N, C-alpha and C positions, 0 to 999 in steps of 0.2 A: 504493500500500500504506500510505502514511502515515496516512490517516484511520482505517483499521481498527485499526492498532497503537495509535493515540492513544486511540481509544474503549475498547479493551480495557484499556489501562493505566489510564485514568481510572476505569473500573468496578472494577478490581482494587484501586486505592488507596482507593476508597470502601468496599469490602467490608472491608478490613483496618483501616479507621478513621482514615485520614488526615484531619486537621482541616479541610482546605479543602473537604471534602465535606459538612460539617455544614450542616444546614438545606436541603440540596438534595433535592427530591422527585423521584426518578427513575421514579415510577409515572405515566408520561406517558399522557395520553388525548387522542386526536386532537380538535382543536377547542378545547381548554382555553386554549392560549397564543396563539392567533391573535387579533389585534386591535391596538389602538393604546394604548400605555402611556407612563407618565411616571416619571422618576426625578430626585430632587433631592439625591442623595448627594454630588455634587461641589460644593464651595463656589463660588458665583457662576455655576454652570452648571446649566441644566435640560436633561436628555436625554430626548427623546421617541423611542419605538421602535415601528416598524411590523413586525409579524410576520405573514407570509402564506405560502402555499405556494410562492410564486415569489421573494419578496424578504425580506431583513432590512434595514431602513433605520434608521440612527441619525441623529437630528437633535440636535446639541449646540448649544444656544442659550446664548451667552455674554452674560449680562446686562450686564456692565460695558462691553464693547465694542459691544454692540448688533448682533451678527452671529451667523450660524449656520454650523456646519461639518457637512456631510452625508457620511455613509458609507453607500454602497449596496452590498449584497452580494446576488448572485444565488444562490438556493437550488438546489443540485444534488441533494441527497438529504435526506430526513427519515426516521429510523428509529423504530421503536416505543418506543425508550428515551428519545426526546426530543433526540437529537443532530441538529443541523442542519449538514450539510456545505455550505459556501458558498464562493463565489469573488467577491472584490472586483473591481469594475470597474477595469480598467487594470493588474491584477496577473497577467495571463496564466493559467498553470496552477497557481498557488500557492493551494491550497485551505486553508481554515480550518474549524475545528469549534467550534460553540457548543452548550453544554448548556443547554437551555431547559425549564423545568418549571413547571407551574401550581401555585399554592399559595393556595387560596381566592380572594381578590380581587387577587392579584398574580402576577407571573411572576418567577422567579429565573433570571438569565442569567450564564453564565461562559464566557469564551474559554479552552477547555481546552488550546490550543496555546501559551498564555502562562502560564508557571508563576507569574509575579508577579501575574497578574490575579485579583481577588477577585470573589466573588459580588455582583452588583448586583441590587437589588430594584426592580422596576418596578410601579407601581400604576395602577389604572384612572384615566383622565383624561377630563375633559369637552371638552377642546380637540380639534379634528379635524385630520387630516393636511393638509387644504387650508389651514386657519388657520395651522398651523406653517410651511408652505412660504411663506406670505405674511407671516410674523411679522417677519422681518428679512432684510437682504441676506446673501449668502454671505460668510463671513470670507475675507480675502485670504490668499494664500500669503506667510508672513512672509519667505521667501527673497528676495522682490523688493525689500525695503527695504534701502537701503545706497547705495553709490556705485559707478557703472559708467562704463566708457569705450567709446565706439562702436568696433566692430571693423571699421574701414575705414582703409586706408593713406593716402588722400588727404584725410581729414577728422579733426579733433581735437575731439571733443565729449564732455563729461562730464555725467552727470546724477546727482543725489542725490535719492533717493526716501524720503519718510516717509508716514505715513498721512494727512497733511494737505496737503503741498505737494510739488512736484517742482521742484528747482532745476536750471537748465541753464547750462552754460558752453560756448560755441561759439567756437572760434578762427577769426578771419578772416585768411586768408593774405595778402590784399592789404594790409591795414592792420597786420598783425602784432600783433593784440590780441584780447582776448576780449569777446564780447558775453554779458552775463548776463541771465537772465530767470527768472521764477518763475511757476509754474502752480499755482493754488489748486484742490485736489481738493474736489469737492462731494459725491461718493458713490463708494464702492468696493463692488462686488458680485462677489465671487469674484476673477477675474482681469481684470475689466472696470473701468477707472478712468474716472470722469466728471469733467470739469473745465470751467471757464469761461475762454475766451480772448478778449482784447480786441484789436481791430484798430487800425490807425493813427488811425481816427476815434473811438477809445474806445468802439466799439460791441461789446457782449458776444456771443459765440457759444458755444453749448454743444457740446462735442466729447467724444469718448471714445477710449480706446485699450485694447488688450488687452496685458497684461503677464504673462508667465509664464516661470519658470526651468526650462530643460530641460538636464540634464547640466551644470549650473553656468553656463550661458549665459542671459542675460536676452534673451528674444525679445519685441520690441515690434512690434505691428501697429496702424496708424492710417491715417486718411484725411486727405489734405491737398489742398485745392482739387479734390476729386473723384477724386483719384488714391490708390490704396492703396499704402502704404509699409510695407515690412518691414525691420526693423533688428535686428542682433545687438549686444549689449553684453557686455563682459567685466568681472568684478569688479576694482576698483582701490582702493587706499588713497591718498587725496589730500585735502588741505585746500584748499577753494575759495579761501581767502584768499591762497594762494601762487600762484594763477593770475593773473599780471600780464603786461603792463598791461591795464587795462580800456579798451574802446573808448569814445570820446566819442560821444554821441548828439545828432544835430542835429534839433531839434523843428520847425524852420522848414519 
């Protein structure tokens, strides 16, 4: 029932002259809004929008960080007034409604379930959807950055993750000291981290790991010597400089 109530309320507020309906053309005609559009209203971010009968896809390209965040909504219903009832991937039965209307060479878009959301104007763009999807890697989940402790009773391992490096402190029970290492990240594409690892002969190997936070737990999946490894890490506040002593490394 929520979508029906939301649409009726939105129309009522527009009729009585509430300001957030200004400049919204509700005389929707099928086919006017479908296509690929571009908005530059957010500072440092270009948003591309695909409108079709089956999907609303927002591509937020962050020029400063050189990555893209994608929001993909499956269209459940389009009514004659230009209301798109959609469901975002991964959000279950939680529907949202966007009011989308054509206005000459642009479309006006508003998330009517968000009272703080303003009308965003999207204009015709020469770039294609394929070009946008190849424009930049997917932005990482900011939640993965920070310091974590391996959730295992028999091992004491800490990792500190930034967008450039992963620092590791691994406690050796036999020597009662910590081995420290640093992995340099070469690329981040969404939750996939690419990095270069050097073996004992100083030969580089390109490796990757999947890092994602689920219910506050950092889940890491990687391959080591052909074997898939799955690890869980819990958030922790610790200064690596307090982890002593450091193990001596014999290079002979």
